[in-house]
MIDOSE-1310 file (N, C-alpha, C; in nm, 2 decimals, decimal comma, always signed):
residues 162
mvpg	-6,58/+2,90/+1,72/-6,73/+2,84/+1,71/-6,74/+2,71/+1,80; -6,63/+2,65/+1,85/-6,63/+2,55/+1,94/-6,66/+2,61/+2,08; -6,78/+2,55/+2,15/-6,83/+2,62/+2,27/-6,71/+2,60/+2,39; -6,68/+2,67/+2,45/-6,54/+2,62/+2,58/-6,44/+2,67/+2,52
tpyd	-6,42/+2,73/+2,40/-6,28/+2,77/+2,37/-6,26/+2,93/+2,38; -6,16/+2,97/+2,42/-6,16/+3,14/+2,49/-6,18/+3,19/+2,33; -6,23/+3,32/+2,36/-6,29/+3,39/+2,24/-6,19/+3,48/+2,22; -6,15/+3,47/+2,08/-6,05/+3,59/+2,04/-6,10/+3,72/+1,97
sarv	-6,11/+3,81/+2,02/-6,14/+3,94/+1,98/-6,07/+3,98/+1,85; -5,95/+3,95/+1,86/-5,88/+4,02/+1,75/-5,92/+4,03/+1,61; -5,97/+3,87/+1,59/-6,04/+3,85/+1,46/-6,16/+3,94/+1,42; -6,23/+3,96/+1,51/-6,34/+4,03/+1,49/-6,34/+4,17/+1,47
dall	-6,24/+4,22/+1,57/-6,22/+4,36/+1,60/-6,15/+4,39/+1,44; -6,06/+4,32/+1,39/-6,00/+4,35/+1,26/-6,10/+4,34/+1,15; -6,17/+4,26/+1,15/-6,30/+4,27/+1,04/-6,40/+4,40/+1,06; -6,43/+4,42/+1,17/-6,50/+4,52/+1,18/-6,41/+4,68/+1,15
lerg	-6,31/+4,67/+1,17/-6,22/+4,79/+1,12/-6,24/+4,79/+0,97; -6,21/+4,67/+0,89/-6,21/+4,67/+0,76/-6,34/+4,71/+0,70; -6,45/+4,70/+0,78/-6,58/+4,72/+0,74/-6,63/+4,85/+0,80; -6,57/+4,93/+0,84/-6,59/+5,07/+0,87/-6,60/+5,12/+1,00
afar	-6,58/+5,01/+1,10/-6,60/+5,04/+1,24/-6,49/+5,17/+1,26; -6,52/+5,23/+1,36/-6,44/+5,35/+1,41/-6,46/+5,39/+1,57; -6,34/+5,45/+1,64/-6,39/+5,48/+1,79/-6,41/+5,63/+1,79; -6,50/+5,67/+1,85/-6,54/+5,82/+1,89/-6,43/+5,89/+1,96
pdgq	-6,43/+6,01/+2,00/-6,32/+6,05/+2,09/-6,36/+6,00/+2,25; -6,49/+5,97/+2,27/-6,53/+5,93/+2,40/-6,50/+5,78/+2,42; -6,44/+5,73/+2,31/-6,40/+5,60/+2,35/-6,52/+5,48/+2,29; -6,62/+5,51/+2,28/-6,72/+5,44/+2,22/-6,69/+5,38/+2,04
riwr	-6,71/+5,27/+2,05/-6,70/+5,20/+1,92/-6,81/+5,24/+1,83; -6,81/+5,27/+1,70/-6,91/+5,28/+1,61/-6,90/+5,20/+1,49; -7,00/+5,11/+1,43/-7,01/+5,04/+1,31/-7,09/+5,12/+1,23; -7,08/+5,18/+1,13/-7,17/+5,26/+1,06/-7,22/+5,16/+0,93
lksg	-7,33/+5,16/+0,94/-7,41/+5,05/+0,83/-7,50/+5,14/+0,74; -7,56/+5,12/+0,61/-7,64/+5,19/+0,53/-7,77/+5,25/+0,61; -7,83/+5,15/+0,72/-7,95/+5,20/+0,79/-7,92/+5,29/+0,89; -7,81/+5,31/+0,93/-7,78/+5,38/+1,08/-7,64/+5,33/+1,16
dvev	-7,61/+5,38/+1,27/-7,50/+5,33/+1,34/-7,54/+5,22/+1,44; -7,43/+5,14/+1,46/-7,44/+5,01/+1,57/-7,33/+5,05/+1,67; -7,36/+5,05/+1,81/-7,26/+5,06/+1,89/-7,20/+4,92/+1,92; -7,05/+4,93/+1,92/-6,99/+4,81/+1,94/-6,92/+4,79/+2,07
gelr	-6,96/+4,72/+2,18/-6,89/+4,69/+2,30/-6,83/+4,55/+2,33; -6,78/+4,55/+2,46/-6,72/+4,43/+2,50/-6,82/+4,35/+2,58; -6,81/+4,24/+2,58/-6,89/+4,14/+2,70/-6,81/+4,08/+2,79; -6,81/+4,12/+2,91/-6,72/+4,05/+2,99/-6,79/+3,97/+3,10
eggq	-6,72/+3,86/+3,16/-6,80/+3,80/+3,24/-6,65/+3,74/+3,35; -6,68/+3,79/+3,46/-6,59/+3,76/+3,56/-6,46/+3,80/+3,51; -6,43/+3,93/+3,46/-6,32/+3,99/+3,42/-6,27/+3,96/+3,28; -6,32/+3,82/+3,22/-6,28/+3,78/+3,08/-6,35/+3,83/+2,98
liat	-6,32/+3,89/+2,86/-6,38/+3,91/+2,76/-6,44/+3,79/+2,70; -6,57/+3,80/+2,70/-6,65/+3,67/+2,62/-6,69/+3,67/+2,48; -6,72/+3,81/+2,47/-6,80/+3,81/+2,32/-6,82/+3,99/+2,30; -6,84/+4,03/+2,15/-6,82/+4,14/+2,12/-6,97/+4,18/+2,12
elrv	-7,02/+4,27/+2,15/-7,16/+4,31/+2,16/-7,20/+4,40/+2,08; -7,28/+4,39/+2,00/-7,38/+4,51/+1,88/-7,49/+4,55/+1,94; -7,48/+4,67/+1,98/-7,61/+4,75/+2,03/-7,69/+4,83/+1,94; -7,82/+4,80/+1,90/-7,89/+4,88/+1,82/-7,99/+4,99/+1,90
plsd	-7,99/+5,11/+1,90/-8,10/+5,19/+1,94/-8,21/+5,16/+1,95; -8,30/+5,15/+2,06/-8,45/+5,12/+2,03/-8,53/+5,22/+1,98; -8,62/+5,16/+1,87/-8,69/+5,23/+1,78/-8,78/+5,15/+1,70; -8,87/+5,21/+1,63/-8,94/+5,13/+1,54/-8,91/+5,10/+1,41
klel	-8,80/+5,15/+1,38/-8,73/+5,11/+1,23/-8,66/+4,98/+1,22; -8,71/+4,91/+1,20/-8,64/+4,76/+1,20/-8,52/+4,76/+1,06; -8,49/+4,84/+0,98/-8,42/+4,81/+0,86/-8,27/+4,79/+0,92; -8,24/+4,86/+1,03/-8,12/+4,85/+1,10/-8,09/+4,71/+1,17
vrev	-8,18/+4,67/+1,24/-8,19/+4,58/+1,30/-8,17/+4,45/+1,19; -8,23/+4,44/+1,10/-8,22/+4,33/+1,00/-8,08/+4,36/+0,94; -8,03/+4,47/+0,89/-7,90/+4,48/+0,83/-7,79/+4,40/+0,93; -7,80/+4,48/+1,07/-7,71/+4,41/+1,16/-7,72/+4,26/+1,16
veeg	-7,81/+4,21/+1,18/-7,83/+4,05/+1,17/-7,73/+4,01/+1,04; -7,78/+4,05/+0,94/-7,71/+4,01/+0,81/-7,59/+4,05/+0,80; -7,53/+4,17/+0,85/-7,37/+4,20/+0,82/-7,34/+4,12/+0,94; -7,38/+4,10/+1,05/-7,31/+4,05/+1,16/-7,31/+3,91/+1,15
atla	-7,39/+3,82/+1,08/-7,38/+3,67/+1,05/-7,25/+3,66/+0,94; -7,25/+3,77/+0,84/-7,13/+3,75/+0,77/-7,03/+3,78/+0,82; -7,01/+3,88/+0,90/-6,88/+3,92/+0,99/-6,84/+3,76/+1,09; -6,94/+3,74/+1,14/-6,90/+3,63/+1,22/-6,87/+3,50/+1,15
aaae	-6,91/+3,46/+1,04/-6,87/+3,37/+0,96/-6,71/+3,37/+0,92; -6,70/+3,51/+0,87/-6,54/+3,51/+0,83/-6,46/+3,51/+0,93; -6,50/+3,53/+1,06/-6,42/+3,56/+1,19/-6,40/+3,42/+1,29; -6,51/+3,32/+1,21/-6,50/+3,18/+1,27/-6,55/+3,18/+1,41
vrli	-6,68/+3,28/+1,45/-6,74/+3,28/+1,57/-6,88/+3,28/+1,55; -6,97/+3,29/+1,64/-7,10/+3,27/+1,62/-7,17/+3,41/+1,64; -7,27/+3,43/+1,61/-7,36/+3,51/+1,63/-7,48/+3,47/+1,70; -7,50/+3,55/+1,83/-7,60/+3,49/+1,93/-7,69/+3,63/+1,96
dpql	-7,83/+3,59/+1,94/-7,92/+3,68/+2,01/-7,96/+3,63/+2,15; -7,92/+3,71/+2,26/-7,96/+3,66/+2,40/-8,12/+3,66/+2,41; -8,19/+3,74/+2,36/-8,34/+3,72/+2,37/-8,40/+3,62/+2,33; -8,32/+3,56/+2,20/-8,43/+3,44/+2,15/-8,35/+3,33/+2,19
grhl	-8,21/+3,34/+2,24/-8,16/+3,23/+2,28/-8,05/+3,16/+2,21; -8,04/+3,18/+2,07/-7,97/+3,07/+2,04/-7,88/+3,15/+1,88; -7,81/+3,11/+1,84/-7,72/+3,17/+1,74/-7,79/+3,19/+1,62; -7,73/+3,28/+1,55/-7,82/+3,33/+1,41/-7,74/+3,31/+1,28
sand	-7,81/+3,31/+1,19/-7,74/+3,33/+1,05/-7,85/+3,43/+1,00; -7,78/+3,49/+0,88/-7,84/+3,58/+0,79/-8,02/+3,61/+0,75; -8,03/+3,44/+0,76/-8,17/+3,41/+0,78/-8,28/+3,46/+0,86; -8,21/+3,49/+0,98/-8,30/+3,48/+1,11/-8,34/+3,66/+1,12
sgav	-8,31/+3,72/+1,02/-8,33/+3,89/+1,05/-8,49/+3,93/+1,10; -8,54/+3,86/+1,03/-8,72/+3,89/+1,05/-8,76/+3,83/+1,20; -8,70/+3,73/+1,25/-8,72/+3,67/+1,40/-8,67/+3,77/+1,49; -8,54/+3,80/+1,45/-8,50/+3,91/+1,53/-8,54/+4,04/+1,52
adqf	-8,62/+4,09/+1,43/-8,68/+4,23/+1,39/-8,79/+4,22/+1,48; -8,86/+4,10/+1,47/-9,00/+4,09/+1,53/-8,98/+4,10/+1,70; -8,88/+4,03/+1,72/-8,86/+4,03/+1,89/-8,80/+4,17/+1,91; -8,73/+4,24/+1,84/-8,66/+4,39/+1,86/-8,77/+4,46/+1,89
lrta	-8,93/+4,46/+1,80/-8,99/+4,58/+1,81/-9,08/+4,52/+1,93; -9,09/+4,41/+1,97/-9,18/+4,38/+2,10/-9,11/+4,43/+2,20; -8,97/+4,44/+2,22/-8,88/+4,49/+2,29/-8,89/+4,63/+2,31; -8,90/+4,69/+2,20/-8,88/+4,84/+2,18/-9,06/+4,90/+2,24
ryag	-9,16/+4,81/+2,20/-9,29/+4,86/+2,22/-9,32/+4,85/+2,39; -9,26/+4,73/+2,44/-9,24/+4,74/+2,59/-9,19/+4,84/+2,67; -9,06/+4,86/+2,60/-9,02/+4,98/+2,66/-9,06/+5,12/+2,64; -9,11/+5,13/+2,54/-9,19/+5,25/+2,53/-9,31/+5,28/+2,61
emmg	-9,38/+5,18/+2,63/-9,51/+5,15/+2,69/-9,49/+5,17/+2,84; -9,41/+5,07/+2,89/-9,40/+5,04/+3,05/-9,31/+5,10/+3,12; -9,18/+5,13/+3,04/-9,07/+5,17/+3,09/-9,04/+5,31/+3,05; -9,13/+5,37/+2,97/-9,11/+5,51/+2,96/-8,97/+5,57/+2,85
vsea	-8,92/+5,46/+2,79/-8,74/+5,48/+2,73/-8,81/+5,56/+2,60; -8,78/+5,70/+2,63/-8,81/+5,77/+2,55/-8,74/+5,75/+2,39; -8,67/+5,70/+2,36/-8,61/+5,65/+2,25/-8,71/+5,54/+2,18; -8,76/+5,49/+2,26/-8,87/+5,35/+2,22/-9,01/+5,41/+2,19
vsas	-9,03/+5,53/+2,25/-9,17/+5,57/+2,25/-9,28/+5,56/+2,09; -9,19/+5,58/+2,01/-9,25/+5,58/+1,85/-9,32/+5,45/+1,83; -9,22/+5,34/+1,89/-9,23/+5,21/+1,88/-9,36/+5,18/+1,96; -9,41/+5,23/+2,05/-9,51/+5,18/+2,15/-9,66/+5,23/+2,11
yaap	-9,67/+5,34/+2,03/-9,80/+5,38/+2,01/-9,86/+5,34/+1,86; -9,97/+5,30/+1,85/-9,99/+5,29/+1,70/-10,08/+5,42/+1,64; -10,09/+5,42/+1,52/-10,14/+5,55/+1,47/-10,29/+5,54/+1,53; -10,34/+5,68/+1,54/-10,49/+5,65/+1,61/-10,57/+5,65/+1,50
pegi	-10,68/+5,57/+1,54/-10,77/+5,53/+1,44/-10,83/+5,60/+1,38; -10,92/+5,62/+1,26/-10,96/+5,68/+1,17/-11,13/+5,71/+1,21; -11,18/+5,83/+1,22/-11,32/+5,85/+1,25/-11,36/+5,84/+1,40; -11,48/+5,84/+1,41/-11,53/+5,87/+1,54/-11,51/+5,71/+1,61
pagf	-11,49/+5,70/+1,72/-11,48/+5,56/+1,79/-11,62/+5,49/+1,82; -11,65/+5,37/+1,81/-11,75/+5,29/+1,80/-11,83/+5,34/+1,96; -11,74/+5,31/+2,06/-11,81/+5,36/+2,18/-11,84/+5,46/+2,20; -11,81/+5,59/+2,13/-11,88/+5,75/+2,15/-12,00/+5,72/+2,07
kvla	-12,02/+5,65/+1,96/-12,12/+5,65/+1,89/-12,23/+5,57/+1,98; -12,21/+5,49/+2,03/-12,31/+5,41/+2,12/-12,35/+5,51/+2,23; -12,25/+5,58/+2,29/-12,30/+5,66/+2,43/-12,39/+5,79/+2,35; -12,35/+5,84/+2,22/-12,41/+5,94/+2,18/-12,58/+5,88/+2,14
aiig	-12,58/+5,76/+2,10/-12,71/+5,70/+2,06/-12,81/+5,70/+2,20; -12,75/+5,66/+2,30/-12,82/+5,64/+2,43/-12,86/+5,77/+2,48; -12,77/+5,86/+2,49/-12,80/+6,00/+2,52/-12,91/+6,08/+2,43; -12,90/+6,05/+2,31/-13,00/+6,12/+2,22/-13,13/+6,03/+2,23
glvl	-13,13/+5,92/+2,26/-13,25/+5,82/+2,30/-13,31/+5,92/+2,44; -13,27/+5,91/+2,51/-13,30/+5,95/+2,68/-13,36/+6,12/+2,65; -13,30/+6,18/+2,57/-13,34/+6,32/+2,54/-13,46/+6,31/+2,48; -13,48/+6,22/+2,36/-13,60/+6,23/+2,30/-13,72/+6,15/+2,39
lyll	-13,70/+6,07/+2,48/-13,78/+6,02/+2,57/-13,82/+6,15/+2,66; -13,75/+6,21/+2,73/-13,77/+6,33/+2,79/-13,87/+6,43/+2,71; -13,83/+6,45/+2,62/-13,93/+6,56/+2,54/-14,08/+6,51/+2,51; -14,05/+6,37/+2,49/-14,19/+6,29/+2,46/-14,28/+6,29/+2,57
adsl	-14,22/+6,25/+2,68/-14,28/+6,23/+2,80/-14,33/+6,39/+2,86; -14,26/+6,51/+2,82/-14,29/+6,63/+2,88/-14,41/+6,65/+2,81; -14,39/+6,63/+2,66/-14,52/+6,68/+2,59/-14,65/+6,60/+2,61; -14,63/+6,49/+2,65/-14,77/+6,41/+2,69/-14,81/+6,45/+2,82
lskl	-14,74/+6,48/+2,91/-14,76/+6,53/+3,06/-14,82/+6,71/+3,03; -14,77/+6,78/+2,93/-14,83/+6,90/+2,94/-14,96/+6,91/+2,88; -15,01/+6,81/+2,78/-15,13/+6,78/+2,73/-15,23/+6,75/+2,85; -15,19/+6,63/+2,94/-15,28/+6,59/+3,02/-15,32/+6,72/+3,13
ge	-15,25/+6,78/+3,16/-15,26/+6,92/+3,25/-15,37/+7,00/+3,20; -15,37/+7,02/+3,07/-15,45/+7,13/+3,00/-15,58/+7,10/+3,05
């Protein structure tokens, strides 16, 4: 909890194991929660372990993000460490799940729309609007008016020619 003190990952790892985290055969650690799986990694800087990283796959499903924040805050308090969201740039409590979920959705949408990240594509597109778009209605009205004007002019010219 005190900035500048070395990070002790043993307490966090022990608490993760108690809460159902396990290692897959490929070495990746997984923390299974009610809403889905969270990847658990190590964050190193200059070869020194500085944090345990919790990664949630990009999608439009925010239940997992909220659950990770709430469970992560509980775990961090028990391990006497801080839970930090690097995108928000601050440490979190269980009450911050809404702010984290909002930022996560913005990131997922950006990744889907601009970066083409296939996992995030469903978050990037809104449902199609119902009915005929307003622009199409205006264009159809203009074309209809021009056709009516042409028919009227043709009819008047044919009567003048008789």
